[in-house]
N, C-alpha and C positions, 0 to 999 in steps of 0.2 A: 475037327477036335475042339477048336475054339468055340464053335457053336454049341457043342455038347457041354463044355465046361460052363459057358455063359448060362445055358439053360438050367444046369444044376445049381449054379450060384444064385440065379434069380429065384428059383423055386425055394431053396433053403432060406434065402433072405426074406422072401414073402412070408413064409410061415413063422420065421423068427420074429418079424415085426408084428405079426398078428398075435403071437403068444405074449410078447412084451406088453403091447398095448392092452391086451385082455387082462393081464395080471396087474399092471401098474394102475390102470383105470382110465376114465375118460378125461382126467385132468390134463394128461399129456396131449390130448387132441384139442381140447379147448384152450390150452395154454393159459391156465388160470393165474399162474404166478410167473415172475421172471425166470425162476429156476426151471419150470416145466417148459417154458418157451425155448430156453437154451438147450435143455435136454433133448427136445424133439428135433432141433436143428442138428445137433451133434449126432444123434441116432441116424438121421437120414444121410448125413455126410459119411458116417462110418460105412454104411451099406453102399452108398453111391460110389465112393472112392475104391472100395474093395472090388466092386463088380468090374470096373474098367481098368484095374491094375492087373495085368496078366500074370504078374509074379506072386500074387496073393491068391491062395487056394481057398477051398471051401472051409477047411479047418480054421484058417485065420478069420474068416467071416464069422463063423460060429463063436470063436474064442473072443474076438473084440466085442461083438454084440452081447455075448454072454456076460462079460465083465461089466459092460455098461448097464445091462439089465440088473445085475446084482447090486451095483451102486445105487441105481434108482430104487430098488426094493428097500435097501438099507435106509436111504433118506426118507422114504415114505413111512417106514416102520418107526424111525426115530421121531418123525413129525407127529405121528399119531400117539406116541408114548409120552413125549416130553413137550410141554407147552413152550418152553423157552427156545427149544430147537425149531419148533414150528414157526414161531415168530421170526426167528433169524432167517429161515429159508423162504417162507412165504411172504414175509413182510406184513405190515399193518395198514389199514386204510387211513388216509389223512383227511381231516375235516377242513375242506377249503372254504366252506361257508358255515358259520356257527351262529345260531340264533339270528339269522338274517343278515349277518355282516361277513363280508369277505375277509378271511384271515390272510393278510398280506404276507406275513412271515411264513405261513405254511405254503403259500404259493412259491415263495423264493426257495424254500427247502426242497420242493419238488421240481424246481427249475421250470416253472410255468409263469406265464404272464396273463394279464386280464383278457387279452384277445383269445388265447387258447381256451381259457375257462368259458368265455361266452360262446365259443364255437362248440364246445362239448355240451353246454346247456341247450343250445339250439338243436343239436343232434338228438337230444332227449325231449324234444318238443317243449322246451322251456325258453321263451324268448326274452325274458327279463329277469335280472337277478333279484328284483324286488319280490318275485313270486316265491323265492326259495327260503325255507327256514334252515335246512341243513343240506349240505352237499359233501359227499365223501368221494375221494379219489381212491378207487380200489387198487389192489396189487397188480391187476392185469391192465391197468390204464383206463378202465371204464369208470363212469361216475354213477353214484346212487343219489337220488334226490328225494327229499321230503319237502313238499310244498307247504306254504303257510295255509292255514285253514280256509281263508276266503278264496284261495286260488285252487283248492282241490276240486276235482271234477264233480259237477252235478249236472243233471239234465234240466234245462230250463223248462221243458215241457211238463216236468213233474210239478213245478210251481206255477204253471200258467203265466210265465214271465215273457214279456216281449223280447224278441231277439235284438241284441245290441250289436252295433258295428264293431269290427275287430281292427285294432290299430297295432302297428309294429313299433316297438320301442326303438328310440334312436339315441345312440351314445353321443353326448356332446363334449364331455371331458373324460380323458383316459390317461392315467398316470401323470396327472398334473398338467396336461396339454389340451388346449381347446381344439376341437375338430371344427375349424371354421367352415369348411364346405358343408358339413352336416347342419350347422347352425343356419347357414345361408339357405339351404334347401328347404328348411322349415319356415323360412320367411321371417326369422327373428334377427334382432340387432344385438350387438354386444351389450348395450345398455340394459336390454331386457334380461340377458343372462346374469349380469352383475346384480341386478335387482333381485332376481330369483335366489341367488346365492346369499346376498346380504340378509334376506328375510330369514335365512337359516343360520345366520351368524358367521358366514364365511366370506372373507374379504380378499383372499388370494387364490388364484387358480392353482398354483403349485401345491396347495394343501389338499386338493381334491383328488382322491384316488379314482373315483368313478362318478360321473353325473349322467343320468339317463332320463330322457323325456318320453313320456307316454301321453298321448292325446287326452285321454279321459281320466288320467290319474296324476298329472302334473310332473314335477321334477323330483327324481330320486337322487339323493347325493350321499356318498360315503367318503369321508376324509381318511387320511392315513392314521 
């Protein structure tokens, strides 16, 4: 009997999930927003817990998932009809880099640090902040990047240009602290770093938010 009930519950749950996802849309699969992320987890938990609780029958599975589906439909409908509700549920993208400058306050609002930003940029095949004109943190945690004009992709073959060697940018100062090991690995002394900063009118390390060295492009510095 238990096998039969489990088979019925699994079959009903399978088709209910299919119907809900079909009508709610692909957003619940891609988890585009924090809301759809939580909604998909709860939906799975409702079905999973119901299947393995022998005191819960098919009716309760249909009822609980039906109520959850109705709530999802209502939220989706309100989000399509009212912009203010859409903004509240889905959230808005945050400009982490604006006109080539990292927005330190926006990083703090999103509880991010410069290490995490650099990691996200590298995952998007962008190895230096100096390449970025605008960077937005989307509601689902991914980033969208618009590179500066000179860093946008072109094919060197189209212009018959010689192939240049590729260098990896190295962060020398982060959050006002000098990364001495990185400086040493490059073969530079502290006096060199101080000279580089002073030429840009910077005399204290703690005033530097980010300093990054690139072999063929020099030192990129952003202060707080």
